[in-house]
C-alpha positions as CSV (number, residue, x, y, z in Angstrom):
1,M,42.2,74.7,-29.8
2,P,44.4,71.6,-30.2
3,P,48.2,71.9,-30.0
4,S,49.9,72.3,-33.4
5,V,53.1,70.6,-34.3
6,V,55.4,72.8,-36.5
7,G,58.9,72.5,-37.9
8,A,60.8,72.5,-41.2
9,T,60.2,69.9,-43.8
10,G,62.1,66.8,-42.7
11,S,62.4,67.9,-39.1
12,G,60.4,64.9,-37.9
13,K,56.8,66.0,-37.5
14,S,55.3,63.0,-39.2
15,R,57.6,60.6,-37.3
16,F,56.5,62.2,-34.1
17,L,52.8,61.6,-34.9
18,A,53.7,58.1,-36.1
19,D,55.3,57.3,-32.7
20,I,52.2,58.4,-30.9
21,E,50.0,56.4,-33.2
22,W,52.2,53.3,-32.9
23,G,52.5,53.6,-29.1
24,A,56.2,53.6,-29.4
25,A,58.1,51.6,-26.8
26,G,61.7,52.2,-28.0
27,D,60.8,50.1,-31.1
28,T,60.8,52.9,-33.7
29,P,63.7,54.7,-35.5
30,T,63.6,57.5,-32.9
31,G,63.9,55.2,-29.8
32,R,61.0,57.2,-28.4
33,T,58.6,55.8,-25.7
34,V,55.0,57.0,-25.4
35,L,53.5,57.1,-21.9
36,I,49.9,57.8,-20.9
37,N,49.5,59.1,-17.4
38,G,53.1,58.1,-16.7
39,G,52.7,54.5,-17.9
40,R,52.3,52.3,-20.9
41,Q,48.9,51.6,-22.4
42,T,47.8,48.0,-21.8
43,G,44.9,45.8,-22.9
44,E,43.8,43.9,-25.9
45,G,44.6,45.6,-29.1
46,G,47.2,47.8,-27.6
47,L,47.6,51.6,-27.9
48,R,47.5,51.7,-31.7
49,N,44.1,50.0,-32.1
50,K,42.4,51.3,-29.0
51,I,42.8,55.0,-28.5
52,V,44.6,56.6,-31.5
53,A,43.3,57.4,-34.9
54,Q,45.7,59.0,-37.5
55,L,44.9,60.8,-40.7
56,S,48.1,60.9,-42.8
57,Q,49.0,63.1,-45.7
58,N,48.0,60.4,-48.2
59,M,44.6,58.8,-48.0
60,N,44.2,55.8,-50.3
61,F,41.3,53.4,-49.9
62,V,41.7,49.8,-51.0
63,I,38.3,48.4,-50.0
64,D,35.7,48.1,-52.8
65,L,32.7,49.7,-51.2
66,S,30.5,52.7,-51.8
67,V,30.6,55.6,-49.3
68,Y,27.3,54.4,-47.8
69,D,28.3,50.8,-47.4
70,F,31.7,51.8,-45.9
71,L,30.0,54.0,-43.3
72,K,27.3,51.5,-42.6
73,M,29.8,48.7,-42.0
74,H,31.7,50.9,-39.6
75,A,28.6,51.9,-37.7
76,E,27.4,48.3,-37.5
77,C,30.9,47.2,-36.2
78,R,30.5,49.9,-33.5
79,M,27.1,48.4,-32.7
80,T,25.5,51.8,-32.5
81,E,21.8,52.1,-31.7
82,N,20.8,53.6,-35.0
83,P,23.4,52.8,-37.7
84,E,21.3,54.5,-40.5
85,A,21.1,57.8,-38.6
86,E,24.9,57.6,-37.8
87,V,25.7,57.1,-41.5
88,E,23.5,60.1,-42.5
89,Q,25.2,62.3,-39.9
90,V,28.7,61.4,-41.0
91,F,27.9,61.7,-44.7
92,A,26.3,65.1,-44.2
93,M,29.3,66.4,-42.2
94,A,31.8,65.0,-44.8
95,N,30.1,66.9,-47.6
96,K,30.0,70.0,-45.5
97,L,33.8,69.7,-45.0
98,A,34.7,68.7,-48.5
99,G,35.5,71.3,-51.2
100,E,33.5,69.3,-53.7
101,P,30.3,67.3,-52.6
102,F,30.0,63.6,-53.4
103,T,27.1,61.1,-53.3
104,R,26.5,58.1,-51.1
105,D,26.9,55.6,-54.0
106,V,30.3,56.7,-55.2
107,P,33.1,54.1,-54.5
108,V,35.4,55.2,-51.7
109,T,38.3,54.5,-54.2
110,G,36.8,57.1,-56.5
111,L,37.0,59.9,-54.0
112,S,39.5,62.7,-54.4
113,G,42.2,63.3,-51.8
114,G,40.2,66.1,-50.2
115,Q,36.9,64.2,-50.2
116,S,38.7,61.2,-48.6
117,R,40.1,63.3,-45.9
118,A,36.7,65.0,-45.3
119,L,35.1,61.6,-45.0
120,M,37.6,60.2,-42.6
121,I,37.6,63.3,-40.4
122,A,33.8,63.1,-40.1
123,D,34.1,59.4,-39.4
124,C,36.8,59.9,-36.8
125,A,34.8,62.6,-35.0
126,L,31.3,61.0,-35.1
127,L,31.9,57.2,-35.4
128,S,35.4,56.3,-34.1
129,A,35.8,55.5,-30.5
130,A,39.4,56.7,-30.5
131,P,39.8,59.7,-28.1
132,V,43.1,60.8,-29.7
133,V,43.3,62.0,-33.4
134,L,46.5,62.8,-35.2
135,I,46.3,64.9,-38.4
136,D,49.2,65.4,-40.7
137,E,49.0,68.6,-42.9
138,I,45.2,69.1,-43.1
139,E,45.9,72.2,-45.2
140,N,46.8,70.0,-48.3
141,A,43.3,68.4,-48.3
142,G,41.3,71.2,-49.8
143,I,38.7,71.0,-47.1
144,N,37.2,73.4,-44.5
145,R,40.1,73.2,-42.1
146,R,38.7,75.2,-39.2
147,E,35.3,73.5,-39.3
148,A,37.1,70.2,-39.3
149,L,39.1,71.1,-36.2
150,A,36.0,72.5,-34.5
151,L,34.2,69.3,-35.2
152,L,36.9,67.1,-33.7
153,T,37.5,69.2,-30.6
154,G,33.7,69.5,-30.1
155,E,33.5,65.7,-29.9
156,D,36.0,65.7,-27.0
157,K,38.8,64.4,-29.0
158,I,42.5,65.1,-28.2
159,V,43.9,66.4,-31.4
160,F,47.5,66.9,-32.6
161,I,47.9,68.6,-35.9
162,A,51.2,68.9,-37.9
163,T,51.1,71.9,-40.1
164,H,53.0,74.4,-42.2
165,E,50.0,76.8,-42.4
166,P,50.4,79.9,-40.3
167,V,46.7,80.3,-39.3
168,L,46.4,76.7,-38.2
169,A,49.6,77.0,-36.2
170,L,48.5,80.2,-34.5
171,L,45.0,78.9,-33.8
172,A,46.5,76.5,-31.4
173,D,47.1,77.5,-27.8
174,Y,50.4,75.7,-27.8
175,R,52.9,75.0,-30.5
176,L,55.3,72.0,-30.3
177,I,58.5,73.0,-32.2
178,I,60.1,70.0,-33.9
179,K,63.8,70.1,-34.8
180,N,66.2,67.3,-35.7
181,G,63.6,64.7,-34.8
182,S,62.8,65.9,-31.3
183,I,60.7,68.5,-29.5
184,A,63.0,71.6,-29.3
185,S,60.5,73.8,-27.5
186,I,56.9,74.3,-26.6
187,L,55.5,77.8,-27.1
188,Q,52.3,79.2,-25.7
189,K,50.4,81.7,-27.8
190,D,50.7,85.2,-26.3
191,K,48.7,88.5,-26.8
192,V,51.0,89.7,-29.6
193,E,50.4,86.5,-31.5
194,E,46.6,86.8,-31.0
195,E,46.8,90.1,-32.9
196,V,49.0,88.5,-35.6
197,L,46.4,85.7,-35.9
198,K,43.6,88.2,-36.6
199,E,45.6,89.8,-39.5
200,A,46.5,86.3,-40.8
201,E,42.9,85.2,-40.7
202,A,41.8,88.3,-42.7
203,L,44.4,87.5,-45.4
204,D,43.5,83.8,-45.3
205,G,39.9,84.7,-45.8
206,R,40.7,86.7,-48.9
207,L,42.8,83.8,-50.3
208,L,40.0,81.4,-49.7
209,E,37.7,83.7,-51.7
210,L,40.1,83.7,-54.5
211,R,40.4,79.9,-54.4
212,D,36.6,79.6,-54.7
213,L,36.5,82.0,-57.6
214,L,39.2,80.1,-59.4
215,R,37.3,76.8,-58.8
216,Q,34.2,78.4,-60.4
217,G,36.2,79.3,-63.5
218,R,35.9,83.1,-62.8
219,R,38.4,85.6,-64.1
220,L,40.0,87.6,-61.3
221,K,40.7,91.3,-60.9
222,G,43.9,91.8,-59.1
223,Q,43.0,95.4,-58.0
224,D,39.9,94.1,-56.2
225,F,42.0,91.7,-54.1
226,F,44.7,94.3,-53.2
227,A,42.1,97.0,-52.4
228,K,40.3,94.6,-49.9
229,S,43.6,93.4,-48.4
230,T,44.9,96.9,-47.5
C-alpha cells in the first residue's frame, strides 16, 4: 500500500504534499527542494504539470459543465482511442466510490464534496497521465477509501496520502511522521501493528455499518453494536 503521511494538525502534512506537487526548488515557505532520481525534473510544463496530480481537502469546481461533458473533454484532450468508453469507465468507478450516486448530466458544480472527490479519484486513476498522486485527508470525503486506494495503486500510481485515520495510516507499509514542518521519522509497519490493524479494521467496519444505517434514516440499537464489537 502507498506510504501514509501522518502528524498532528498544523504539523505540515499539507505543506509537504504541496511542495511535491509544486516541484519545490527552494521557492516555497519551507525552502524544500524536490528531487527525482537525484535531480530536478525538466521539460515543458515542469514537474507540476507533467507528473503530479493532487487531490486537496477542498474540491471546488468552477467550470460550467456536466459530469459527462467534463469527462469527455478530458478524454479528448488525452486523445484516447475511445473517449466514450473511457468516460463510461470513469463515471462507473466514481459512482462506485461515492457515498451517494450521481448522474451524467448533473453539473460538476452541483456535486457534493464526497462526489467531487470520488469523480476526481476515478479521473486521476483512469484518465490522468500523472504517475504521482497526492491525497490530503481522503477520510473526510465520505467515499469508499480502501477501494479508492486500491484503484489508484492498481493503475501503477505512486500515491502519498496524508491522513488522521488510524486504519488508513496502518494500511501503509511505511509512515512518514511530520513534525514542525519536516519529516521527523519514517516507520515501517511491523508484525505487532499488523495485528493492531486487524482489530482496527473490525471496529472500522462496524462504524461504517452504523454510518450507512444513519444515512438510511434507521434507528440504532446500541446494544447490538457493542455486542458485535466485543
